C-alpha positions as CSV (number, residue, x, y, z in Angstrom):
1,M,-126.4,13.5,-1.8
2,L,-129.9,12.0,-2.5
3,R,-130.3,14.2,-5.7
4,F,-126.2,13.6,-6.6
5,L,-127.3,9.7,-6.8
6,L,-130.8,10.6,-8.7
7,T,-128.7,12.9,-11.4
8,A,-126.0,9.9,-12.1
9,V,-128.6,7.4,-12.1
10,T,-130.8,9.2,-14.8
11,L,-127.7,10.7,-16.8
12,S,-126.5,7.1,-17.3
13,T,-130.3,6.1,-18.2
14,L,-129.9,8.8,-21.0
15,L,-126.8,8.1,-22.6
16,L,-127.9,4.3,-22.7
17,S,-131.1,4.9,-24.5
18,C,-130.3,7.9,-26.7
19,G,-126.4,8.4,-27.0
20,N,-125.7,12.3,-27.9
21,T,-128.1,15.1,-27.1
22,G,-129.6,17.2,-29.7
23,T,-131.1,14.3,-31.7
24,S,-132.9,14.4,-34.4
25,P,-136.5,15.1,-34.0
26,D,-137.5,12.6,-36.1
27,S,-135.2,9.6,-33.8
28,V,-137.6,11.3,-30.6
29,G,-140.9,12.1,-31.7
30,S,-141.6,9.5,-34.6
31,Q,-139.7,6.8,-33.6
32,R,-140.5,6.3,-29.9
33,S,-143.5,4.6,-28.0
34,D,-145.3,7.0,-25.8
35,V,-143.4,5.1,-22.7
36,E,-140.0,5.7,-24.5
37,L,-140.9,9.3,-24.6
38,R,-142.1,10.0,-21.3
39,A,-139.1,7.6,-19.6
40,H,-136.4,9.7,-22.0
41,A,-138.4,13.4,-21.0
42,D,-138.0,12.1,-17.2
43,S,-134.2,11.3,-17.8
44,L,-133.5,15.0,-19.5
45,A,-135.5,16.4,-16.4
46,H,-132.6,14.7,-14.1
47,A,-129.8,14.8,-16.7
48,Y,-129.9,18.7,-17.6
49,L,-130.0,21.9,-15.1
50,I,-133.5,22.9,-14.9
51,T,-134.0,26.8,-13.6
52,D,-137.1,28.1,-12.9
53,G,-137.0,32.2,-13.1
54,H,-140.2,32.6,-10.4
55,V,-140.8,30.5,-7.5
56,D,-142.8,32.8,-4.5
57,L,-142.2,30.0,-1.6
58,P,-140.6,33.1,0.6
59,Y,-143.8,35.1,0.8
60,R,-145.9,32.1,0.6
61,L,-144.2,31.3,3.7
62,K,-144.0,34.6,5.3
63,V,-147.9,34.7,5.1
64,Q,-148.1,31.4,7.0
65,N,-145.8,33.0,9.6
66,F,-143.0,30.8,8.8
67,R,-140.4,29.9,11.4
68,L,-137.2,27.9,10.8
69,E,-137.7,26.2,14.1
70,R,-140.7,25.1,13.0
71,E,-139.7,21.5,11.6
72,M,-143.4,19.9,11.9
73,L,-144.2,21.7,9.5
74,G,-142.2,20.2,6.8
75,I,-141.0,23.2,5.2
76,P,-139.5,23.2,2.6
77,I,-138.6,19.7,2.5
78,E,-141.6,17.9,2.8
79,T,-145.2,19.2,2.4
80,D,-148.8,18.4,1.1
81,E,-148.9,22.8,1.3
82,G,-148.3,24.9,-2.2
83,D,-146.2,24.3,-5.1
84,F,-142.7,24.0,-4.2
85,D,-140.9,21.6,-1.7
86,Y,-137.3,19.6,-1.6
87,V,-138.9,16.7,-2.4
88,R,-141.2,17.3,-5.4
89,A,-138.5,19.4,-6.8
90,V,-136.1,16.9,-6.5
91,E,-138.5,14.1,-8.3
92,G,-139.4,17.1,-11.1
93,G,-135.9,17.1,-11.7
94,L,-135.9,21.5,-10.2
95,D,-132.1,22.4,-9.9
96,A,-132.0,26.2,-9.3
97,P,-136.0,27.5,-8.7
98,F,-135.3,31.8,-8.3
99,M,-136.7,32.8,-5.0
100,S,-139.1,35.8,-5.2
101,I,-138.3,38.6,-2.9
102,Y,-142.0,39.5,-3.3
103,I,-143.0,43.1,-2.9
104,P,-146.1,43.6,-2.7
105,S,-147.3,47.4,-4.3
106,S,-149.4,48.8,-0.6
107,L,-145.8,49.1,0.8
108,Q,-144.6,51.3,-1.4
109,E,-146.5,54.4,0.0
110,E,-145.2,53.7,4.0
111,P,-141.4,54.8,3.7
112,G,-139.1,52.0,4.9
113,A,-141.8,49.1,4.8
114,A,-140.6,48.0,1.7
115,P,-137.0,47.5,2.3
116,A,-137.7,46.3,5.4
117,L,-139.9,43.1,4.0
118,A,-136.9,42.6,1.2
119,D,-134.8,42.1,4.2
120,S,-136.9,39.5,6.0
121,L,-137.2,37.6,3.2
122,I,-133.8,37.7,1.9
123,D,-132.7,36.5,5.6
124,M,-135.5,33.9,5.5
125,V,-133.9,32.4,2.0
126,K,-130.3,32.5,3.8
127,G,-131.8,30.9,6.8
128,I,-133.2,28.1,4.9
129,A,-129.9,27.0,3.5
130,A,-128.1,27.7,6.8
131,A,-130.9,25.1,8.5
132,H,-130.7,22.4,5.1
133,P,-126.7,23.1,4.1
134,E,-127.1,19.6,2.4
135,N,-130.5,20.2,0.4
136,F,-129.7,24.2,-0.4
137,R,-127.5,26.3,-1.0
138,I,-127.3,30.1,-1.9
139,A,-126.4,30.7,-5.8
140,L,-125.1,34.7,-6.6
141,S,-123.4,33.2,-10.1
142,P,-124.4,30.7,-13.2
143,D,-121.1,28.6,-12.0
144,D,-122.4,28.2,-8.7
145,L,-125.3,27.0,-10.2
146,E,-123.5,24.3,-11.9
147,R,-121.4,23.5,-9.3
148,N,-124.2,22.9,-7.0
149,F,-126.0,20.9,-9.5
150,R,-123.1,18.9,-10.0
151,E,-122.7,18.4,-6.3
152,G,-126.4,17.3,-5.9
153,V,-127.2,20.3,-4.1
154,M,-130.4,22.7,-5.2
155,S,-129.3,26.1,-5.7
156,L,-131.5,29.0,-4.1
157,P,-130.8,32.1,-6.5
158,M,-132.8,35.1,-5.5
159,G,-134.6,37.7,-7.8
160,M,-136.7,40.8,-6.2
161,E,-140.2,41.0,-7.6
162,N,-140.9,45.0,-7.4
163,G,-138.0,47.6,-7.0
164,A,-140.1,49.5,-4.9
165,P,-137.5,48.8,-1.8
166,I,-134.9,50.9,-3.9
167,E,-137.3,54.2,-3.2
168,D,-135.6,56.6,-4.1
169,Q,-131.8,55.5,-3.2
170,L,-129.5,54.7,-6.3
171,G,-127.1,53.3,-3.9
172,R,-129.3,50.5,-3.0
173,V,-129.0,48.5,-6.3
174,E,-125.5,47.7,-5.0
175,E,-126.5,47.3,-1.9
176,Y,-129.5,44.0,-3.2
177,F,-126.5,43.1,-5.4
178,D,-124.3,42.6,-2.2
179,K,-127.2,40.8,-0.3
180,G,-127.6,38.3,-3.0
181,I,-130.6,40.0,-5.7
182,R,-129.5,38.8,-9.1
183,Y,-132.4,40.2,-10.6
184,I,-135.2,43.4,-9.9
185,T,-138.8,43.2,-11.4
186,L,-139.0,46.5,-12.0
187,T,-142.4,47.3,-10.5
188,H,-145.4,45.3,-9.7
189,A,-149.3,46.1,-9.5
190,K,-148.6,49.7,-9.3
191,D,-146.6,52.4,-10.7
192,N,-143.4,53.3,-8.9
193,L,-140.9,55.7,-8.3
194,I,-139.2,53.5,-11.0
195,S,-141.8,52.2,-13.4
196,D,-145.5,52.2,-14.9
197,S,-147.0,49.2,-14.3
198,S,-148.9,46.9,-17.1
199,Y,-151.7,46.1,-14.3
200,D,-152.1,50.4,-13.1
201,T,-153.8,53.0,-15.4
202,T,-152.2,56.0,-13.8
203,A,-149.0,56.1,-15.9
204,I,-147.3,58.4,-13.8
205,N,-144.0,57.8,-15.5
206,G,-145.3,57.6,-19.0
207,G,-142.9,54.4,-19.0
208,L,-140.0,54.5,-17.2
209,S,-139.1,57.5,-15.0
210,E,-135.8,59.3,-15.2
211,F,-135.0,57.9,-12.2
212,G,-135.6,54.6,-13.7
213,K,-133.5,54.8,-16.1
214,E,-130.7,55.7,-13.8
215,V,-131.7,52.4,-11.8
216,V,-131.3,50.0,-15.1
217,R,-128.4,51.8,-16.2
218,E,-127.1,50.9,-12.4
219,M,-128.0,47.1,-12.4
220,N,-126.1,47.1,-15.8
221,R,-123.5,48.4,-14.1
222,V,-123.5,45.8,-10.7
223,G,-124.6,42.5,-12.4
224,I,-128.0,42.5,-11.9
225,M,-130.2,41.1,-14.2
226,V,-133.6,43.6,-15.4
227,D,-136.9,42.1,-15.6
228,V,-139.4,43.1,-17.5
229,S,-142.1,41.2,-16.1
230,H,-145.3,43.8,-15.0
231,I,-143.9,46.6,-16.4
232,S,-146.1,48.6,-19.2
233,D,-145.6,48.2,-22.7
234,S,-144.4,52.1,-22.6
235,A,-141.6,51.1,-19.8
236,F,-140.7,47.8,-22.1
237,W,-139.9,50.0,-24.7
238,D,-138.0,52.4,-22.4
239,V,-135.7,49.6,-21.1
240,M,-135.1,48.5,-24.4
241,E,-133.5,51.9,-25.1
242,V,-131.8,52.3,-22.2
243,T,-129.8,48.7,-21.3
244,D,-126.8,47.4,-23.3
245,V,-127.1,44.1,-21.9
246,P,-129.5,41.3,-22.7
247,V,-132.8,41.3,-20.2
248,I,-135.1,38.7,-19.0
249,A,-139.1,38.4,-18.3
250,S,-138.8,36.0,-15.3
251,H,-142.5,35.1,-15.3
252,S,-144.3,36.4,-18.4
253,S,-146.2,34.9,-21.4
254,V,-147.4,35.5,-25.0
255,R,-150.4,38.2,-25.5
256,E,-151.4,36.6,-28.7
257,F,-153.2,33.7,-26.6
258,T,-154.8,36.5,-23.9
259,P,-155.7,39.5,-26.1
260,G,-155.8,43.0,-24.0
261,F,-154.0,41.1,-21.2
262,E,-151.3,44.2,-20.9
263,R,-148.9,41.9,-18.7
264,N,-148.1,39.2,-21.1
265,M,-146.0,40.3,-24.0
266,N,-147.1,41.1,-27.9
267,D,-145.1,39.5,-30.8
268,E,-143.2,42.9,-31.3
269,M,-142.0,43.1,-27.6
270,I,-140.9,39.2,-27.7
271,E,-138.9,40.1,-31.1
272,R,-137.1,43.2,-29.8
273,L,-136.5,41.4,-26.8
274,G,-134.8,38.6,-29.0
275,K,-132.9,40.8,-30.7
276,N,-131.8,42.2,-27.5
277,G,-130.5,38.9,-26.5
278,G,-133.0,38.2,-23.8
279,V,-135.3,35.4,-22.8
280,I,-138.9,35.5,-21.9
281,Q,-139.8,32.7,-19.0
282,I,-143.2,31.3,-19.7
283,N,-145.9,31.8,-16.7
284,F,-148.0,28.6,-16.0
285,G,-151.2,30.7,-14.8
286,S,-154.0,29.4,-16.5
287,T,-155.4,33.0,-17.0
288,F,-151.6,34.1,-18.2
289,L,-151.8,31.0,-20.6
290,D,-155.5,30.9,-22.2
291,G,-157.7,34.5,-22.8
292,A,-161.0,32.8,-22.5
293,L,-160.0,31.3,-19.1
294,R,-159.0,34.8,-18.6
295,E,-162.6,36.6,-19.4
296,R,-164.6,33.8,-17.4
297,E,-162.6,34.4,-14.4
298,D,-162.8,38.7,-14.6
299,S,-166.7,38.0,-15.8
300,L,-167.4,35.6,-12.2
301,R,-165.4,38.0,-10.4
302,G,-167.9,41.1,-11.6
303,V,-171.1,39.0,-10.6
304,L,-169.6,38.0,-7.3
305,S,-168.7,41.8,-6.2
306,A,-171.8,42.2,-7.0
307,R,-173.5,39.7,-4.8
308,F,-171.6,41.0,-2.1
309,V,-172.5,44.7,-2.8
310,D,-176.7,43.6,-2.9
311,A,-175.7,41.6,0.5
312,G,-173.8,44.3,2.0
313,L,-170.7,42.6,2.6
314,E,-167.2,42.9,2.3
315,Y,-165.3,40.1,0.5
316,S,-162.6,39.7,3.5
317,S,-165.5,39.4,5.9
318,E,-166.6,36.0,8.1
319,E,-170.0,36.3,7.0
320,A,-169.0,36.5,3.4
321,Q,-166.8,32.9,3.1
322,P,-170.0,31.2,3.2
323,M,-171.1,32.9,-0.1
324,I,-168.0,32.7,-1.4
325,D,-168.3,28.9,-1.0
326,S,-171.4,28.6,-2.5
327,F,-170.5,30.3,-5.4
328,Q,-167.4,28.2,-5.9
329,Q,-169.3,25.2,-6.2
330,E,-171.9,26.8,-8.9
331,N,-168.9,28.2,-10.6
332,P,-165.9,25.4,-10.2
333,T,-162.2,26.6,-11.6
334,L,-161.6,25.4,-15.0
335,Y,-157.8,25.1,-15.9
336,S,-155.7,25.5,-19.2
337,D,-153.2,22.0,-19.7
338,V,-149.2,21.8,-20.3
339,E,-150.6,21.6,-24.0
340,M,-151.1,25.4,-23.8
341,V,-147.4,25.7,-21.8
342,A,-145.9,24.7,-24.8
343,N,-148.1,26.4,-27.3
344,H,-146.4,29.5,-26.0
345,I,-143.2,28.2,-26.3
346,D,-143.6,27.4,-29.9
347,R,-145.0,31.2,-30.2
348,V,-141.8,32.8,-28.6
349,V,-139.4,30.0,-30.9
350,E,-141.6,31.3,-34.0
351,L,-141.4,34.9,-33.1
352,A,-137.9,34.9,-31.8
353,G,-135.7,31.4,-31.6
354,I,-135.0,28.9,-29.7
355,D,-132.6,30.6,-27.6
356,H,-135.0,33.2,-26.2
357,V,-137.4,31.3,-24.4
358,G,-137.3,29.5,-20.7
359,L,-139.4,28.7,-17.8
360,G,-141.0,31.1,-15.2
361,S,-144.1,29.0,-13.4
362,D,-145.0,31.6,-10.9
363,F,-145.6,28.5,-8.8
364,D,-146.6,29.8,-4.9
365,G,-147.9,33.1,-6.5
366,V,-150.8,32.2,-8.9
367,G,-152.9,30.2,-6.4
368,D,-155.8,27.6,-7.8
369,S,-154.6,28.7,-11.2
370,L,-152.2,26.0,-12.5
371,P,-152.6,24.0,-15.5
372,T,-153.4,20.4,-15.5
373,G,-150.2,18.5,-15.7
374,L,-148.4,21.6,-14.3
375,K,-149.6,22.0,-10.9
376,D,-146.5,21.7,-8.7
377,V,-142.7,21.4,-9.0
378,A,-142.8,17.7,-9.7
379,D,-144.4,17.9,-13.4
380,Y,-141.3,19.5,-15.4
381,P,-141.2,16.2,-17.3
382,N,-144.8,16.2,-18.5
383,L,-143.8,19.5,-20.2
384,I,-140.6,17.9,-21.8
385,Y,-142.7,15.2,-22.9
386,V,-145.1,17.4,-24.3
387,L,-142.0,19.1,-26.0
388,L,-140.2,15.9,-27.2
389,K,-143.8,15.1,-29.2
390,R,-143.7,18.1,-30.9
391,G,-140.2,18.0,-32.5
392,Y,-137.9,19.7,-30.1
393,T,-134.5,18.0,-29.7
394,D,-132.4,17.4,-26.6
395,E,-130.5,20.6,-27.5
396,D,-133.2,22.7,-27.6
397,I,-134.9,21.4,-24.1
398,E,-131.5,21.7,-22.4
399,K,-132.0,25.8,-23.7
400,I,-135.1,26.0,-22.6
401,L,-134.8,24.3,-19.1
402,S,-131.4,26.7,-18.4
403,G,-129.2,27.5,-21.1
404,N,-130.9,30.1,-22.2
405,V,-131.3,32.1,-19.0
406,L,-127.4,31.1,-18.0
407,R,-126.6,32.6,-21.5
408,V,-128.3,36.2,-20.1
409,W,-126.9,36.1,-16.8
410,R,-123.0,35.5,-17.7
411,A,-123.6,38.1,-20.1
412,V,-124.7,40.4,-17.4
413,E,-121.7,39.4,-15.2
414,A,-119.6,40.1,-18.2
415,A,-120.5,43.5,-19.0
416,S,-120.5,44.0,-15.0
417,S,-116.8,43.1,-14.7
418,A,-115.6,45.0,-18.1
419,R,-117.0,48.1,-16.5
420,G,-115.0,47.6,-13.6
């Protein structure tokens, strides 16, 4: 109910302040004061449905030994920990964070381990919704998202990060659909039975494996969105040949700003994604945004590793912690900023058009690397403000916040229904 009242108030403010959506860039970016632009940005954040393609809350709670009965933790309603909780999400206007069912690549080697973790995290998300029905609902479709938005309840759609739980069982694709999964990132940090990873060097499949091609076709058939984040360039091009519906990159950014970082998408891939009708959802991690920061982090990591070797210590050992603390004081973390996120959005629009970009923050998944101005789920209005300053219209912003992803999701649903 709190969310419904807030939405109603801000929508009224929006209608009074700007009339219609889709206002011209001049009427927003040029003729309004900075204070007015910030107020307008906040109004849009609460008037429009915001979906974020990737929030790693479930795994964060899992590694903290989260239990629903431990309400003293204040999770996920209100907490000082992590990047996400309900109170901050409402403040920022977030309506539909895709809960990441994250499966570490290390589990791929142990039969049964990956599906066991997947089921545990899926059950956790469902448990959160069951424990707080006035705040959260599981969402299985775009219609669910829109209905929950109207009723002032936050949606929790789910996406699986790493297809490893499928193992070699094609039938599990439909099983995970039945459990609520609505996108699958084909792999993560290592090559798996489905696809090569952008982070790996072995290229065991040469892109998608033959089984991986079957998995993509089966995802098309049952209505699960294909997520091309994390996969190798060769695998991306294989997906484009196999899929007959639009795909998403749930949490990737633009490689032009991070040369040599294959985890991001290059210009040709973004253009092809646009022709496919898909959407790239921009990752907020500083090293995803700025190549200079990535190079610095890589260099410092090498220096610290050398010190461990000289001292005969392991990174995870208790004795190493004072050295880590001292090194961090010598070399404080540097951050990108919200303007750089807008630069990535600008580049996607230039390459593929306004219909092919969205938001995939990777909140709770990139540690202490979030950019200034986008430190947690309360901060979406800061990005909207920057986009307004750059001349994006209200209609453009609605597409970025959710419209583009909902279009892809509906296209995947429709193709699945047509197949019977």
